[in-house]
C-alpha positions, 0 to 999 in steps of 0.5 A: 552515473556508472562507476566500476567496483572492481573489474566486473561490478557496475553501479547503475544509477538512473532510470531503466525503461524496460519492456518484457515482450514475449517468450518462445518454446518454454518447457512444460513444467507441468508435464506430470500433471498433464500426463495424469490428466491425459490418462484419465481422459483416455488421451494416452496415445497423444504425444506431448508435441501434439499438445504443445502445438495446441498451446501455441494456438495450432489445431484449434479449428480442427479440435475445438471440443478438446480442453486446453492442455495443462502446461506451464504458467510462465511469468518473468521477474527482473532482479538485481542482487537480493532485490526484485525490481519488477514482475510480469503477470502470469500467463496461464497454460502457455509455452509461448506467452506474450506479456508486452508489459512496460516498466519504469525502474529507478535504479541505484544498484551495484551489479554484474548482470541484470537477471531475468528469471522465467518462472512457472507459477504453481500452487505451492511455489514457483519453478525456475525454467531458466534465466537471461543475463544482460551485462550491467556494463552493456546496460550502462552504455545507454544503448537500446538493447532489443531482441531475443535472448536465449534462456539458460536453465539451472543445468547451464543449458537451454531447457528446450531447444531455441527457448528465448525471451524477447525484451527491450530496454534503455538506461538513462544515467542520473547525470543526464536527467535534469529532474535529478541533477539540476533542480531535484523533485522539490525544485521541479518547475512543473511541480509534478512531484514523484512521477509514475506513482498512484497518487499525484502531487496535490496543490493548495493543501495545508499540513500541520506537523506534530512531534509526539502525541502531546506537547504541553505549552509549559515545555520550552523549545528553541525558537524555529523561524519559518518563511516570512518571519513566522514562528513555528508552533508545536502541535498537540496531536491527540488533542487535535484528533479528539477535537476533530472526532468530537466535531465530526458531522458525517464520518469518522474512519480509522485505520491502524496497526493497533486501535485500542478502545481504552486509551484516552486521547486528552490527558493534559488539556491545553484548552476546554475539552470538547463534547465527549473529550473526557471519554476514552476512545472507544466510548467517544466513538460510540458517542459519535455513532449514536449522533448518526456519524458513520464510524468505521475502524480497520485495525490489523488482524493479528493471526496469533490473537484469538477470542472464541470457543473459550480460547483467549490469547492476546497475540504475539504483538499484543495489539488488542485487536480481538478486545477492540472488536468485541467492545464494538460488537453490539454497537453502531460502530463497525470494526473490521479486523484486516489481516495483511492480504498477500498478493494473488501473484504469490504461491499458496504457501507464500500467501499463507506466510505473508498473511500470518507473519506480516502486518500493515502499518498505516495509521490514519484518521479521516473526519469531516471538518468545517470548510468555508461557509456551511460546507464540510471537507475531509481532513486526514491525520496520518503518520506515525502514532497508533491510537493505542496503549504506550503511545501517549508521550511528550518531549519530556519523555517521563519515565518515572513521573506521573505514572499514577495520573497521566499514565494511569492504566497505560503503563507500557514496558515490553522490555521488562517482565510483567509486574514491573512498575517503572520505568515506562517505555518512552515513545517518540514519533511524528504525525501530521494533519493534512487538509486540502486535495491530498486528504481525499487521496488518503480517503481513497486509500481507506476506501480501497482498504475497506472494500478489500477487507469486506470483500468476502463478507458481502456473501453474509447478506444472503443469510440476512446476517452482518448486512453492515459489512456491505460496501455501502457502509462507507458514505458516498460523500459526492452525493452530499452537496455540502461536503466538498469532494472531487469527482470520484469514479469507482468501477468494479475493477478500479478507482480512477484518481480524480483530477486536481480540483481548485474548489478543494484548495485550502490555501493559495500559491504564494502564501507562506503556509501553502503546501504541495502534498503527495501521498505515498503508501506502503501496500500493494494490490493484494491489500486493496480492492480497486487498485489497477492490476495491469498496464492497460487499466493503469495507462487509461488512468490519465490525470492532471497535472501528473503524467499518465502511467507508462508502467506496471510498476505501481508500487508506492512508498511508505508515508501513511 
């Protein structure tokens, strides 16, 4: 669909297949640095043109002993108004870079021109060499656009004679794609879910939905009839999590924006408490770790909170991260504070801003649970609700009642000044429990997050300290015969997503409670270790039933 807004703006709604191939004769944005290096290297007599030839691959056989020159580190960003759609990798020290990267970009953007910005990556920021603009009206025509396009600098002229960018693109309008206009993602007869994402759609799963942290059996809701005449039953989220933790035999992995050890999961029980169910979260996790269960916790590291050298600050967001870490310090529970790791593609200053000002908001609990026979399987709770203060609430949303019982030591009201007794802040959110193949994708997400968070702490092993930080803290479930698991393939560079495995199914096609589940996540490669970082690795990752990647646009969407 291509609708005009005014005389120039075109609304592009569809899929853009884009290939950024190469650039030629880019300017040297690091000329001052190169001249300084040449001065100290006694190369002052050499001209800039001499070095430009070397950067393009010339004179390499004549002078193999000379170091490469310092020149631009180019990359390309693709932008619609106020939106970055794609970005290539950085090619260091090149004025004639070759990227040859492909992107599949879903578009729903009003724009006059699609902009390609050629930039030079520097430590403290990026400099724009120039832009290439492709009219949206031409893109909307659906023609194959291919060739060299002149780069125009900030002055309105080419930064260098014959500077150009070579690209190919083709736009497919929404109305010509049957996946969208005929049956939609949910009705796709191939059941492939959202294409070109990291995690594919998984079949044979079960999902239990939760409204708020707890729902009492005394609360009456309007009846909700499901397929087959079955009535929907409200779940007890935190109570179910407590039972799952209590009954875990091998592992308990928790990741959250905030994880507070003092909160109590079960306050208004609807069934007999499990072993340890009367303990708060911190004591329960210690209790399970003493049974030999591997307990790993990955809360967000608020850079504004501190608890060292007699400096104790709660932090702007009051997530209790330092307090929780200190509580588990001398126990077998491993708690690692994980800041928001910025992408290495960003400049040093932007990395510092991201690491300080931004957070991650994944909220997941992974445990092993009972499967068929004597086997165990992985179950994932994810959503919505952090295991911290202020989150326990019910659909009644009591503001003044039960403050001395149900909400004792858990009064949360950031709107009013300290010392206020009431009302408490209500909290309404969603959560879910996932069983089946999709739960193992959540496990892969945790494993990649954990490996990233413990990456530098591996060096502490050399000092015979903190040996627990090693990657081996995670249990290799594929080596335990009675824990059902797919065939994981983890290398130093990436984690290959396993194929669909029917032995992990917990439901069958045709059953009313059968779910197709696809996991999306709201992080990039900067926050994980093992995420594909280039097209070659991504396209080699072929899994079924989803199609292989043909894109370097590996972003995912927030769902966990």
